[in-house]
N, C-alpha and C positions, 0 to 999 in steps of 0.2 A: 490587389484583391481578387478573389478566389474567384472558380467558375461558379461553384457553391453562392457566394455572394452576390454576385451579378444577376443569378438565378434569382436568387431571393428578392433581390433588388427590383427585378424586371416583372415577376409577381405582383410584386406589391403595388406598383405603378400605373399596372393593369387596372387596378381596380380605384383609383384615386382619379379623382377629378380635380380641375384646376379651379382655386377658390379664391387665387392670391394674386394680384397685379399690383406691380411694383411701377413705380412712375420716377423716374430721375429727373429731378425739377432742381439741382443746385448750382448752373450755370448762372455767369452772369450775365446772360444775354447782352455783350457788346454790340452785335449789329443793331441795337436798336437804339440805341443812346442817341439822344439824351433822354428818351420814354422810358427808359429801364434804370434809370438811375437811380429811382425811389419805389420803383414796382418791381416785382418778378416778371420776365418777359412770358410766362405761364400765364399770368391776369393781363394780359393784353385782349380786348374783347375782339371776337368776330361778329359783328352786328353787335350783340347784347348780349353774348356769353364769352365768358374766357375760355383762349385757346385750350386748357387744362380741362376742363370741363366735358368738352366734347370727347378727349379720351374717355375721362371716369365715365361716359355716359356709355362708352362703347364695350368697355370693361363688364359694366352692366349686364349690357343687352346678351353681354357674350356669359353669363350665368355665372360670374365673378361676385362673391358679396364681401370682401375686403379687400380695403386699396392701400398699397404701402407709398407714401411719399418720402422720397429723399431730398432733402431739404435741404439748406445751408446759410448762412448769416442773410437778412433782410427778406427773408420769405415768409412771412409771418402773415400778410396778404392772404397765401393760399389755406392756412390755417384757418383764418377767421373766414374766406369765403364757403368753405365747409361746415363750420361751426354754425350754433345755435345762435341767432342776435336776438337778443329776447328784446333791447330798446326798438327795433325797428320793425319787427312782429307784431307790438304792442301799438306804434304808430298806424300802421296799418290798419290793425284791426279798429281803431277808434273811429278813424278817417271813413271805414266804411270799404274799403278797396281789399275785398278779398280776393280777386283775381291775382294782386300783385302779389297777398300775402301767402296765395298756395303757391306760388312760383318760389318765393322766399322759402317756405318749408319744405318744399322739394328737394332744396338743394340741400340741406343739412338733412332731412329724413332719407337723403340718396343710397345713402353707403356707409358701414363701417369704416374708417379712417384711420392709420395709425401712420406717427412722424416719426423719419430715422433720422439724425443728422448727421450732413458727410461734413466734417470739417474743412476738409480741404478738396476743391474740385481735382480729383485726380484722376479722371477718366471715368468711361459708362461703364467697365469693367470692376472699378473701384467701386461707383454707386450701387452696383449690383451685390457684389461682397457683402458692405454695410448689412444688408436687409437678411443676411443668411440666419441669424437666428428667429427672427419674426417668420422663414418662410419653413427654418425646418427639414424636412426628408420628405417636403412635398414636390410635384412639378406646379411651374407658375408662371405666369404671363409676365413679361414686360413693354411696356408700350413708351414710344418717346411724342409726347405731346405735340412736339414740333410738325409730326408726321400727320395730319389733321386729312381724315380719309373719307370721303363721300361712299357710301356702299348702301344696296339693299339690304345684304345682308353682312353685319358688322364682320371687319374684317379678323378679329380676334375669333371670334365665333366660325369663321372658314378655317381658319388655322387648327382651334380646337376639334373641327370633324376629323381632321388628319391625323391630329394627335392621339384621338380616342382609336384612330384603326391600327396605326403603325407604334403606340406606346413609346415616341421618340420625340425629340427634341424636335422640335419645325418652325423657321422663322418666314417671314414675309418678302416676295422678292417680286420684282419690276423688272421688264425689258427697258434699259436706257440705251438707247442709239446716239452714236458719233462721241464726241470728245467729253460728252459730258460723263460718261462713265468714271472718269476717273477722279469725281468727287465721291463716291463710293464706297465700300466696301462689295468688292465683287467675287461672285463664286464662280467655281472650277465646279462643273456636276455635269450627271448623266440623267437625262430620263426616264420616269420611271414607268416602262413598258404601259401602254394601257390609258395612261391621263390624259393623252390631247394635249401636251405639253404645257399641261397645269403644274404635274408635282416631280421634285428633280430631287435625286438624293445626292446630295454636296458631297463632294471629295476632297476642297481645299478652299481655305478662304482668302483673299487679299485683301490690306486696308489701302485705297485712293492710288491705286496703281497707274503708270502711265499710259496711257490712252494705244500705246504697241504693243505695252505687256499685259492688257487686260485678260484673263482667263476666257471669258464670256462678254454677253451683254446683259446678264441678269446679275441686277442689284440689291444689295442688301437694303431693306426699306424696316421702318421703327418698330415692330412689329414682333414680337419673338415668345414662344413657350418652349420653357426649358423645365430638364429634369435638375434635380438637385444635384447632380454631377459638375454639373458647372459651377458649384463654390468650390467644391475640390481640384478644378483644373487653374481655376481662376487664382487658390493660394499657392499654387505652385510655380506659377509664369511670375518674370521677373518685369519689372516696369517697364515702361519703354523711354520715348522721348518725353523728356519735360517730368520724366518721374509718374506718366499716367499708365492705368492699366488698363488694357484694351479691350473690351469683350469680344473684338475680332478674335483676340490670340486666344482667350479662354475658351471661343469657340471650336477653334484650330486642336488644342488638346483637346476638347471633346470629343472630337473625331479619333482619336485614338483608342477610345472607349467605348462608344458607342453610337451607332448609325444617327445622322443629320439628314431632317428632310429641308426639302425649303419649296414654297407654295407662291405659284403666282396669282396673285390674289385678283378677286373682281371688284374694282370701285376706283374713282378717282383722288387722285392725290394730290394734295397743296402743301407744300414746303412752307408752312406758317413762321418757320425760323428763319426765314429769307424775308427782304422786305417787298419784293418784287411776287411772293409767293403769298406773302400776309394778303395784300392788296388785292391778288386774283381770286384768294379764298372770300374775301370779305364781299366781295362781289357777287362771286356765284352761290352763295347761303342766302344776302341778301335777297336776290332773284327768285331763290325757293322759298321765298316767306310769303305766305298768305295774304299778313297784314302789308305787305312792304312792298312785295315782287313786281305788282302790277304799276304803280306810282314809279318806282325807280326804274322799272324798264323803258318805260314813257321819258324818265327824264335823261337817262342815257343813249336814247333816238335824236333827242333834241339838241346833243353836242356834238358843235363843230371840230368834228374829228379829222 
C-alpha cells in the first residue's frame, strides 16, 4: 500500500461512523453441557434475557444500527429470538397481555440483523473474516457476548469516543493481576500521556502467555473497534494450532500498518462463558431489578452460608 493510498484511507475513515457490529456466535459452548446440547450458549438467560441480547443492546446504545451474527449449525434459536413471532404476539394481544407484547415486539424491532454462517469454528479471526463482504470498507465493532459488562456508559460507546478522536482501531482492556493473566490475550503497551492511565498505545499482543512471560497486566476484553485493514491482515496470516485463525495474530499484523490503542474501560465485567461467572452475573443483575431485587436480596440474607 502506497503512502497516498494510506492517506486516502485515513481521510475516508475520519468521516465514517461505526454503524456495524459483529457478534461471533458459532462456538459449541461445551463448558455449559448438557444445557448447550440443544440450545446455543448465547441464548442462556441471565435472569430473563439471553446473554447475547445484553451485547446487542450495548451495540444499539453505542449507535450501531446493523448487527451481523456469525452463526453455525444449531444456532437457529438466535435467529428466531430476534425475528418476529406472529403467533406469540397474536396470543398476547388476544389475552390483553400488552406489557409482555411490548417486550416481545421491542426485541424484533430493536435492530437490523444479518446472519453469516461460519461452517467450521476456526477461530475468532476466521469468524471476523467471514463478515468481510457485509462490512465492506468501513470501521466496525466486534463484541464477544460472553463478556457481559455492567456500565453506566456502554463500553462500546466508551471505545467509540476514543475511535472518534484517534481514527484508529481501539480495543477494550482491563487490569488483571496475578496468574489469571495467563487466561487472556495480554498487551505490551505504553500509556498515552495525559490519559490518567486509561489509554495506551499497543506495541504488541501475546495470546495467553505464561505468568512469568506476560508483558503487562493489561488483558484484552471482548470489545473491539477495528478498521477494515484487519481483513487484509487476517487474510495474510497463516492458521495456528488446530487450524484456527486467531484475531490476536491479525491485530499484530495490523500494528505493522496502523496504530492500535487500548482503553481501560469503566464498568464491571462478568465472564458469562464460565459457569461461576454466569452465576455471579445472574445474581448481580437480579439484585439490580426493581421487580426482583428486594425479595431476592432478602432471600440471599436468609441463606445459612
